[in-house]
C-alpha positions, -999 to +999 in steps of 0.1 A: +509+167-049+542+155-037+561+185-053+533+208-038+540+196-004+578+197-009+575+234-017+555+240+015+579+221+037+608+241+019+589+273+029+584+261+065+623+253+067+631+289+054+607+303+080+627+284+108+659+300+095+645+335+092+633+333+129+670+323+139+684+351+119+660+380+123+653+391+159+633+420+149+596+422+140+587+390+123+561+396+097+550+381+063+562+413+047+597+411+063+598+374+056+592+380+019+619+406+018+643+381+036+635+355+009+644+380-018+677+388-001+685+351+002+679+347-037+702+376-043+728+361-022+723+328-040+717+309-008+686+293-024+704+268-046+675+256-066+662+291-075+656+292-112+660+325-131+645+329-166+672+327-193+676+354-218+658+332-245+629+328-223+624+365-217+603+387-240+622+399-269+633+436-272+609+442-300+579+429-280+592+454-252+593+482-278+558+473-290+546+476-256+560+510-250+549+524-283+513+516-276+514+537-244+503+574-245+533+598-243+526+605-205+526+569-195+556+561-218+575+589-200+567+574-166+574+539-177+608+549-191+617+564-157+607+530-139+624+508-163+657+527-161+656+526-124+651+487-126+678+483-150+704+504-130+693+482-100+701+451-121+737+463-130+744+474-095+738+441-081+764+427-105+790+452-094+784+445-057+782+407-061+812+399-040+807+425-013+787+420+018+760+442+005+726+429-007+712+459-024+718+494-036+699+506-006+725+492+018+751+509-003+734+540+000+728+539+037+764+533+042+773+561+019+749+586+036+763+577+071+797+583+060+788+617+043+771+629+075+797+612+098+767+603+121+730+598+112+699+590+128+679+560+114+649+583+105+674+606+085+684+576+064+647+565+057+636+600+049+666+609+027+660+579+005+623+578+006+618+542+017+591+525+038+599+526+075+598+488+079+622+484+048+646+510+061+648+495+097+653+460+083+681+475+061+698+490+090+695+461+112+712+439+085+740+465+083+745+464+122+744+428+123+770+424+094+791+449+117+791+476+090+775+501+112+772+505+150+750+526+172+762+555+196+741+572+220+728+607+208+739+632+236+712+656+223+684+631+224+686+604+250+659+585+234+676+582+200+708+566+188+732+576+160+747+553+134+784+554+125+805+534+102+827+506+116+861+502+104+850+471+085+821+494+070+844+519+059+866+494+040+835+479+024+823+513+013+857+524-003+855+493-023+818+498-031+824+534-041+849+525-068+825+498-081+796+522-081+817+549-099+824+525-126+787+513-127+776+549-133+800+555-160+792+523-177+755+529-175+755+562-192+780+552-219+752+550-244+744+588-242+766+618-244+770+641-212+754+670-230+721+649-234+718+636-198+727+670-185+698+686-203+674+660-189+686+667-153+665+699-144+634+680-157+641+651-132+650+674-105+618+692-108+597+660-108+617+647-078+613+678-057+577+681-064+568+646-053+594+644-026+578+673-009+545+656-009+559+622+002+578+635+032+551+658+046+518+641+035+527+604+037+499+592+057+472+611+037+445+592+016+448+593-022+419+619-025+437+645-002+470+639-020+454+643-054+438+674-044+472+686-029+489+679-063+463+700-081+469+728-057+508+726-058+512+722-096+500+759-101+527+771-079+554+753-099+543+766-132 
């Protein structure tokens, strides 16, 4: 019982810290993301991560994949590869003031565009509005981005890299280049280049639906997919 209440007290303490640090919308969803960020930054000292020996073996993982039908296996491989890349990238960014790949991508995109609206970043990278805004707030708070008035739209502001943000991005770019090279060491360029058109086609199809029909119910999206698939054949 004591250990249960200890965990509850720790959670309350974290909420108090969260209230002090985050001045935006304070919701359970945002709080849970904040907790994850603290773990990634190793601020929660007693967080226990399962060791390699405690995780499922590679053979068990392969057994699971092999039991799936080809379509499910194809989708699962895409999702697993994305998770594995995220795992490696966090390792490469560990001593930089960036908590996630998304923070890096936002900096990279602002630099590429020179100035960017918040909604531009959210739409380009297909992230939830709340997640995108929280990420932008962290980058501003950490003095990696700053806001300028948009002369063409008085209601909006534009995001620009700070001098510190530019320095962090240059360091992160070198790390990311190395991470990409290492990630694809296991396969020849000829092989992954052959897969690229397939991935482009899948991405283009679903990005169109996501960006233009985000708020539609599943039934409408499902019907839309059936209609659009004939145009893509």
